[in-house]
ROFIMAR-377974 format. One record per atom (N, C-alpha, C, O): x, y, z; residue in three letters. Coordinates in steps of 0.05 Angstrom, whole numbers, padded with zeros to 5 digits, always signed. Last residue first. Example, Ala and Ser with C-alpha at 12.3 -4.5 7.8 and 13.67 -1.06 7.14 Angstrom:
REM ROFIMAR-377974
+00257-00045+00142Ser+00273-00021+00143Ser+00258+00001+00157Ser+00268+00023+00161Ser+00264-00114+00156Ala+00246-00090+00156Ala+00264-00066+00156Ala+00285-00066+00169Ala
REM end
This chain:
REM ROFIMAR-377974
+00543-00351-00582Ser+00570-00383-00583Ser+00543-00404-00591Ser+00547-00429-00594Ser+00516-00313-00575Ser+00529-00323-00603Ser+00535-00352-00596Ser+00528-00372-00609Ser+00514-00317-00527Lys+00495-00318-00533Lys+00496-00325-00567Lys+00481-00339-00579Lys+00567-00339-00478Ser+00554-00315-00500Ser+00536-00321-00516Ser+00547-00340-00528Ser+00565-00348-00414Lys+00564-00358-00432Lys+00560-00332-00458Lys+00550-00310-00453Lys+00580-00336-00361Ile+00569-00361-00363Ile+00576-00375-00392Ile+00586-00397-00397Ile+00606-00279-00312Phe+00605-00294-00344Phe+00604-00322-00344Phe+00620-00335-00331Phe+00573-00265-00252Lys+00601-00278-00275Lys+00587-00286-00294Lys+00564-00296-00295Lys+00554-00229-00197Ala+00549-00244-00231Ala+00577-00236-00242Ala+00593-00218-00243Ala+00581-00257-00134Pro+00573-00238-00161Pro+00567-00247-00183Pro+00572-00270-00191Pro+00535-00303-00146Val+00534-00274-00133Val+00563-00265-00125Val+00565-00267-00101Val+00498-00303-00218Gly+00512-00315-00191Gly+00518-00286-00170Gly+00512-00263-00172Gly+00508-00300-00281Gly+00494-00309-00261Gly+00509-00313-00246Gly+00530-00325-00250Gly+00504-00274-00357Val+00514-00278-00331Val+00505-00283-00310Val+00485-00268-00309Val+00514-00289-00428Ile+00496-00293-00401Ile+00516-00299-00379Ile+00535-00315-00378Ile+00517-00231-00477Ala+00531-00246-00443Ala+00492-00258-00430Ala+00469-00250-00426Ala+00504-00193-00509Met+00495-00217-00511Met+00507-00239-00487Met+00500-00263-00486Met+00547-00145-00489Ser+00530-00150-00498Ser+00531-00182-00508Ser+00552-00195-00513Ser+00575-00142-00425Gln+00572-00158-00445Gln+00545-00149-00467Gln+00523-00147-00457Gln+00566-00120-00363Val+00554-00142-00367Val+00556-00141-00398Val+00533-00138-00405Val+00600-00089-00305Asn+00588-00082-00331Asn+00584-00103-00341Asn+00599-00118-00329Asn+00590-00106-00232Lys+00608-00101-00259Lys+00600-00100-00286Lys+00587-00121-00289Lys+00554-00132-00202Thr+00576-00099-00187Thr+00587-00096-00219Thr+00593-00073-00223Thr+00491-00158-00196Val+00518-00151-00215Val+00515-00122-00203Val+00498-00104-00197Val+00471-00218-00166Val+00477-00187-00165Val+00494-00184-00176Val+00514-00198-00174Val+00410-00260-00185Ser+00443-00249-00195Ser+00450-00225-00175Ser+00430-00212-00169Ser+00371-00285-00187Gly+00377-00286-00160Gly+00406-00273-00159Gly+00422-00274-00140Gly+00374-00310-00250Ala+00361-00300-00227Ala+00376-00300-00203Ala+00394-00317-00199Ala+00414-00275-00300Ala+00404-00305-00287Ala+00387-00284-00266Ala+00386-00260-00264Ala+00412-00235-00353Ile+00415-00238-00316Ile+00400-00264-00311Ile+00377-00271-00318Ile+00433-00226-00412Thr+00422-00244-00403Thr+00423-00251-00372Thr+00435-00272-00366Thr+00439-00181-00465Ala+00447-00202-00441Ala+00425-00212-00433Ala+00403-00209-00443Ala+00424-00149-00511Gly+00413-00172-00513Gly+00421-00186-00490Gly+00409-00208-00489Gly+00468-00089-00491Lys+00451-00109-00512Lys+00443-00135-00513Lys+00463-00148-00519Lys+00503-00097-00431Gly+00501-00089-00449Gly+00473-00105-00475Gly+00465-00128-00474Gly+00491-00054-00377Ile+00485-00077-00383Ile+00476-00071-00421Ile+00460-00056-00433Ile+00528-00022-00331Thr+00520-00028-00362Thr+00513-00045-00369Thr+00531-00062-00367Thr+00542+00004-00259Val+00535-00010-00287Val+00509-00005-00306Val+00486+00005-00303Val+00529+00046-00239Gly+00555+00048-00242Gly+00560+00028-00270Gly+00573+00031-00291Gly+00504+00006-00172Lys+00509+00027-00183Lys+00529+00032-00202Lys+00552+00026-00194Lys+00477-00063-00187Leu+00489-00035-00161Leu+00493-00008-00188Leu+00488-00007-00212Leu+00420-00098-00186Ile+00437-00083-00204Ile+00448-00068-00184Ile+00434-00060-00166Ile+00394-00158-00166Ile+00397-00134-00159Ile+00421-00120-00172Ile+00443-00132-00170Ile+00338-00203-00185Val+00367-00189-00189Val+00372-00172-00173Val+00351-00165-00162Val+00291-00233-00171Arg+00303-00220-00153Arg+00334-00211-00157Arg+00351-00211-00140Arg+00283-00257-00245Ala+00280-00247-00212Ala+00298-00249-00197Ala+00318-00262-00201Ala+00329-00229-00301Gly+00305-00259-00288Gly+00304-00243-00254Gly+00318-00226-00244Gly+00326-00189-00349Ile+00340-00196-00334Ile+00309-00216-00315Ile+00284-00216-00315Ile+00343-00190-00416Trp+00327-00202-00396Trp+00345-00201-00373Trp+00369-00208-00372Trp+00346-00132-00468Val+00351-00151-00443Val+00342-00161-00432Val+00323-00147-00425Val+00336-00099-00513Asp+00335-00127-00510Asp+00348-00146-00491Asp+00357-00168-00496Asp+00379-00042-00505Asp+00357-00060-00510Asp+00361-00085-00513Asp+00384-00095-00515Asp+00412-00038-00433Glu+00412-00031-00461Glu+00386-00038-00478Glu+00367-00041-00463Glu+00419-00001-00382Ile+00418-00027-00386Ile+00402-00028-00417Ile+00379-00018-00420Ile+00453+00036-00334Ile+00440+00034-00372Ile+00438+00000-00365Ile+00449-00015-00350Ile+00461+00085-00281Val+00455+00041-00290Val+00446+00051-00322Val+00434+00072-00329Val+00508+00128-00248Ala+00479+00114-00269Ala+00481+00084-00273Ala+00498+00066-00268Ala+00528+00136-00181Ala+00532+00126-00210Ala+00511+00112-00225Ala+00500+00092-00218Ala+00558+00166-00125Arg+00530+00155-00139Arg+00547+00157-00169Arg+00566+00171-00177Arg+00577+00152-00057Thr+00580+00155-00086Thr+00557+00153-00100Thr+00536+00141-00092Thr+00556+00203+00002Met+00555+00179-00015Met+00563+00180-00048Met+00558+00199-00062Met+00571+00205+00067Gly+00567+00218+00040Gly+00572+00192+00031Gly+00582+00172+00040Gly+00589+00194+00129Lys+00615+00196+00102Lys+00604+00193+00083Lys+00617+00178+00068Lys+00544+00185+00164Asn+00549+00221+00155Asn+00577+00218+00142Asn+00590+00239+00142Asn+00560+00125+00177Phe+00543+00146+00187Phe+00560+00173+00178Phe+00583+00178+00183Phe+00594+00085+00169Tyr+00585+00097+00146Tyr+00570+00124+00147Tyr+00566+00141+00129Tyr+00660+00059+00199Thr+00627+00072+00205Thr+00620+00084+00175Thr+00638+00092+00160Thr+00712+00058+00211Lys+00685+00030+00205Lys+00657+00037+00209Lys+00637+00026+00220Lys+00745+00097+00222Asp+00714+00100+00244Asp+00698+00072+00237Asp+00678+00064+00250Asp+00775+00091+00179Val+00791+00103+00203Val+00763+00099+00229Val+00769+00098+00253Val+00759+00070+00131Asn+00769+00051+00155Asn+00779+00059+00180Asn+00787+00045+00198Asn+00688+00093+00101Cys+00715+00101+00120Cys+00728+00088+00139Cys+00719+00088+00162Cys+00654+00083+00052Trp+00661+00077+00080Trp+00684+00085+00088Trp+00703+00077+00074Trp+00591+00115+00030Asn+00620+00117+00031Asn+00627+00102+00046Asn+00610+00099+00063Asn+00531+00084+00005His+00546+00094+00025His+00583+00086+00019His+00595+00066+00011His+00509+00089-00068Asp+00529+00079-00043Asp+00538+00090-00028Asp+00554+00108-00035Asp+00466+00099-00119Ala+00481+00107-00111Ala+00492+00075-00077Ala+00483+00052-00072Ala+00427+00067-00154Thr+00455+00078-00162Thr+00468+00101-00142Thr+00479+00120-00153Thr+00400-00004-00153Phe+00406+00019-00148Phe+00437+00042-00150Phe+00460+00035-00147Phe+00343-00039-00169Ile+00363-00025-00180Ile+00380-00001-00172Ile+00376+00020-00183Ile+00317-00111-00163Met+00328-00083-00152Met+00345-00076-00165Met+00363-00091-00173Met+00264-00145-00178Val+00287-00134-00191Val+00294-00102-00170Val+00281-00082-00164Val+00213-00175-00167Asp+00228-00172-00147Asp+00261-00160-00154Asp+00280-00164-00139Asp+00203-00214-00228Pro+00203-00203-00204Pro+00212-00189-00182Pro+00234-00201-00180Pro+00244-00195-00287Gly+00228-00214-00274Gly+00218-00198-00239Gly+00225-00176-00231Gly+00231-00155-00343Met+00242-00156-00315Met+00221-00179-00300Met+00196-00181-00300Met+00262-00136-00411Leu+00250-00153-00403Leu+00261-00156-00373Leu+00285-00159-00368Leu+00262-00086-00458Val+00276-00103-00436Val+00251-00111-00413Val+00233-00099-00402Val+00246-00050-00506Arg+00243-00087-00498Arg+00256-00099-00482Arg+00262-00123-00486Arg+00291-00009-00498Asp+00271-00014-00512Asp+00271-00040-00512Asp+00291-00053-00516Asp+00334+00012-00440Gly+00328+00022-00466Gly+00297-00004-00475Gly+00286-00015-00456Gly+00338+00047-00386Ile+00325+00018-00392Ile+00319+00028-00426Ile+00304+00045-00434Ile+00380+00082-00336Thr+00367+00087-00365Thr+00361+00055-00377Thr+00381+00040-00379Thr+00382+00123-00291Val+00374+00092-00290Val+00359+00100-00318Val+00339+00114-00323Val+00418+00173-00258Glu+00405+00170-00276Glu+00405+00135-00272Glu+00420+00122-00258Glu+00416+00175-00184Asp+00430+00181-00209Asp+00407+00169-00225Asp+00386+00159-00216Asp+00372+00144-00153Val+00388+00181-00131Val+00402+00190-00162Val+00400+00214-00166Val+00333+00118-00162Cys+00338+00135-00183Cys+00351+00156-00171Cys+00347+00180-00175Cys+00332+00066-00141Ser+00333+00075-00134Ser+00341+00100-00152Ser+00365+00098-00156Ser+00271+00014-00160Leu+00293+00028-00170Leu+00294+00060-00156Leu+00276+00077-00156Leu+00250-00050-00145Tyr+00249-00020-00128Tyr+00271-00016-00144Tyr+00289-00033-00146Tyr+00187-00086-00164Ala+00205-00082-00179Ala+00221-00053-00158Ala+00206-00034-00155Ala+00137-00109-00165Asn+00148-00104-00144Asn+00178-00097-00139Asn+00191-00101-00118Asn+00138-00136-00236Leu+00120-00146-00206Leu+00137-00133-00176Leu+00150-00151-00164Leu+00177-00100-00274Gly+00166-00120-00261Gly+00162-00123-00234Gly+00175-00116-00215Gly+00174-00053-00320Leu+00180-00068-00295Leu+00159-00079-00287Leu+00134-00074-00288Leu+00184-00078-00395Gly+00164-00075-00372Gly+00190-00079-00348Gly+00211-00093-00348Gly+00181-00043-00459Ser+00191-00055-00439Ser+00173-00056-00413Ser+00153-00042-00409Ser+00161-00013-00504Gln+00155-00044-00495Gln+00177-00055-00475Gln+00189-00077-00480Gln+00221+00033-00508Glu+00192+00026-00512Glu+00200+00003-00511Glu+00223-00007-00514Glu+00260+00060-00450Gly+00254+00055-00474Gly+00219+00045-00478Gly+00200+00047-00462Gly+00252+00104-00393Val+00245+00072-00403Val+00242+00077-00432Val+00227+00095-00440Val+00287+00139-00349Ser+00289+00134-00377Ser+00278+00109-00382Ser+00293+00090-00377Ser+00288+00183-00277Leu+00289+00146-00302Leu+00268+00147-00328Leu+00243+00152-00329Leu+00299+00211-00255Asn+00316+00209-00261Asn+00318+00180-00283Asn+00334+00166-00296Asn+00241+00224-00245Lys+00261+00242-00251Lys+00282+00241-00276Lys+00285+00254-00297Lys+00230+00189-00196Pro+00222+00188-00226Pro+00237+00194-00244Pro+00246+00177-00260Pro+00257+00184-00136Asn+00262+00198-00147Asn+00254+00191-00185Asn+00273+00187-00199Asn+00241+00115-00126Ser+00250+00144-00118Ser+00264+00153-00132Ser+00282+00141-00143Ser+00196+00073-00148Val+00222+00082-00158Val+00221+00107-00141Val+00201+00121-00143Val+00167+00007-00150Glu+00168+00038-00124Glu+00195+00045-00143Glu+00211+00029-00150Glu+00112-00032-00158Val+00134-00022-00163Val+00139+00006-00151Val+00123+00023-00145Val+00065-00069-00152Gly+00081-00051-00129Gly+00107-00049-00141Gly+00124-00064-00133Gly+00049-00085-00214Lys+00039-00080-00189Lys+00059-00082-00171Lys+00074-00100-00176Lys+00090-00053-00291Leu+00065-00079-00260Leu+00065-00077-00227Leu+00084-00065-00216Leu+00087-00013-00326Val+00102-00020-00296Val+00070-00034-00284Val+00047-00029-00275Val+00108-00018-00397Val+00081-00030-00370Val+00105-00025-00350Val+00129-00028-00353Val+00108+00011-00462Ser+00128+00000-00440Ser+00099-00002-00419Ser+00077+00009-00423Ser+00082+00031-00508Gly+00080+00004-00504Gly+00088-00008-00473Gly+00079-00028-00462Gly+00138+00089-00509Lys+00105+00072-00530Lys+00113+00043-00521Lys+00135+00033-00522Lys+00179+00100-00450Gly+00176+00093-00489Gly+00143+00078-00486Gly+00132+00065-00469Gly+00189+00152-00421Phe+00176+00125-00416Phe+00158+00127-00448Phe+00142+00141-00460Phe+00230+00204-00383Ser+00223+00196-00411Ser+00208+00164-00404Ser+00215+00153-00383Ser+00230+00210-00331Lys+00248+00228-00363Lys+00236+00224-00380Lys+00230+00242-00395Lys+00171+00205-00307Ser+00196+00198-00306Ser+00206+00222-00324Ser+00196+00244-00329Ser+00124+00229-00295Trp+00133+00232-00273Trp+00166+00227-00289Trp+00184+00244-00284Trp+00085+00231-00334His+00076+00238-00331His+00103+00251-00309His+00106+00275-00306His+00093+00168-00353Lys+00101+00187-00368Lys+00105+00197-00360Lys+00130+00198-00360Lys+00071+00140-00301Phe+00112+00150-00301Phe+00110+00154-00328Phe+00129+00141-00337Phe+00017+00151-00302Phe+00035+00161-00283Phe+00060+00170-00292Phe+00070+00193-00293Phe+00012+00116-00339Leu+00007+00140-00349Leu+00009+00156-00327Leu+00002+00179-00332Leu+00031+00064-00317Gly+00042+00079-00343Gly+00044+00102-00341Gly+00066+00114-00339Gly-00012+00058-00288Arg+00011+00061-00276Arg+00031+00070-00302Arg+00045+00089-00296Arg-00050+00053-00329Leu-00056+00065-00307Leu-00029+00078-00294Leu-00026+00102-00290Leu-00039+00001-00355Arg-00035+00023-00366Arg-00042+00052-00347Arg-00034+00073-00358Arg-00035-00026-00316Cys-00012-00035-00313Cys-00017-00004-00337Cys+00002+00013-00336Cys-00095-00031-00296Ser-00081-00032-00283Ser-00052-00017-00290Ser-00043+00000-00275Ser-00124-00057-00349Val-00118-00019-00339Val-00109-00019-00319Val-00112+00004-00314Val-00078-00092-00384Gly-00091-00085-00376Gly-00096-00063-00368Gly-00080-00045-00374Gly-00031-00112-00416Asn-00054-00104-00433Asn-00081-00096-00402Asn-00105-00096-00408Asn+00002-00141-00376Val-00006-00121-00399Val-00015-00109-00401Val-00011-00088-00389Val-00030-00158-00320Asn-00023-00158-00347Asn-00021-00142-00367Asn-00041-00131-00378Asn-00038-00156-00262Ser-00011-00158-00270Ser-00006-00166-00311Ser+00014-00174-00323Ser-00080-00136-00209Gly-00078-00144-00242Gly-00043-00135-00257Gly-00032-00113-00261Gly-00100-00085-00173Pro-00090-00111-00174Pro-00093-00120-00205Pro-00109-00109-00221Pro-00063-00035-00142Leu-00079-00039-00168Leu-00072-00063-00169Leu-00049-00070-00167Leu-00015-00012-00119Trp-00027-00038-00107Trp-00047-00046-00112Trp-00057-00063-00098Trp+00001+00036-00142Val+00022+00025-00144Val+00011-00003-00144Val+00020-00019-00160Val-00055+00080-00134Val-00050+00066-00164Val-00024+00031-00160Val-00030+00010-00171Val-00061+00088-00082Phe-00077+00071-00085Phe-00068+00049-00120Phe-00070+00026-00127Phe-00009+00105-00053Leu-00035+00097-00041Leu-00058+00072-00054Leu-00066+00051-00045Leu+00024+00124-00085Ala+00032+00100-00073Ala+00002+00093-00057Ala-00004+00070-00053Ala-00014+00164-00123Tyr+00000+00139-00133Tyr+00009+00112-00114Tyr+00004+00088-00119Tyr-00026+00199-00085Ala-00048+00181-00101Ala-00033+00156-00114Ala-00042+00133-00115Ala+00019+00216-00076Leu+00013+00203-00048Leu-00015+00186-00066Leu-00022+00163-00060Leu+00033+00245-00130Leu+00051+00223-00121Leu+00033+00198-00096Leu+00034+00174-00098Leu+00004+00284-00135Leu-00002+00254-00156Leu+00014+00235-00141Leu+00009+00211-00140Leu+00015+00311-00099Leu-00004+00302-00088Leu-00015+00278-00118Leu-00034+00263-00119Leu+00066+00318-00116Arg+00062+00313-00095Arg+00032+00300-00081Arg+00028+00286-00061Arg+00045+00351-00156Phe+00062+00333-00165Phe+00067+00316-00134Phe+00075+00293-00139Phe+00013+00400-00138Met+00007+00388-00151Met+00026+00346-00154Met+00016+00323-00152Met
REM end
């Protein structure tokens, strides 16, 4: 049954038109995630084109949004807090291939995995990439196009490739 629902979602529901957070399409996608994910909070939405590998490792808080065309690789746990806003084309990865300097190849070297935690009230700009093992603190802002490789402190504004501290919201 799970595979049939997953197929229905991949073929039809994910591409339903409309990105209005109160629209039927967003509500229908959210309904699928309520059944698939570890938890999916009240009032949270899933916009068009969102793809999640292994949704059983995904927890989403209340009033949060998975942005247009987001890709979440949930090899390990992904926890998204309350009121998290996500721009389009955000990618979150919880695993990476191991590298061996002897052969200089990634093939058959295994993977390293670590959870990603996004705390409450975070804004993630368009086309941000968040890598494994990162925690983004409460109230942080991630500038569009950034690649987040390290933890982000609460109330920090970061940006760039790799993302660096710009300033604190409290200043």
